[in-house]
Phi, psi and omega in degrees: 000139181279126179289335180266207179250047177292140176289128181249321183233163178271120184292146175056030177066021180290174182281155178295326179298320179293320179293320180290329178296328178292332181260011181302129180082007179229128178243142176280128181246102179280154178292159180294337179268004183289144180291343180295339179288344176238039176063025177260187177274150183298132177232026181230175172255100187287159172261170181234121181261113178265143179218149175224152180259129175254104181293329181301313180265347183069034182227156175259132175261131183228149176205141182255140183230156179283338181233154178295322180297318179294321179295317178297317181296315179296319182297316179297317179293321180293320178299319178295317179298319179293317181297321181277347180086013180267348178239128180229155177292144179296144181259131180289134177251128179283163178297320180298316179296319180292329182277346179281079182237136177248125180238143176286129180237132183268002180287154180288153178301140181092349179289140176255122179257123179263144178220156178228136178293134181292332180267328184232090186299339178284348178269105183232159179197180179217153177235129176261120181286127179250000000 
């Protein structure tokens, strides 16, 4: 028996195709300890992974939710956002792009500025002002 609200049967004797159409773009995500992974009955509260395709970026956007209703709502909203152009797939930023930062420094040319990472004191470096 599913501890969550996983669909088990087709309501009102409807077709399996109709039931699957309601879950289009949504996958049930069972926990790693769930018995369904070894052909048993579900003993977890599964999550629901909703996904939409963005043809503009050629990428799939995915997000996991605790309830089927939340997954359906996000998917519908995401489809609308993609269609209107207000939702886009995240763009990967390289380390080099993130590091290309110019800051105004009032130190004189030739000055060496030493710095230490606030979270990792063993990470230290220096900047030579040009």
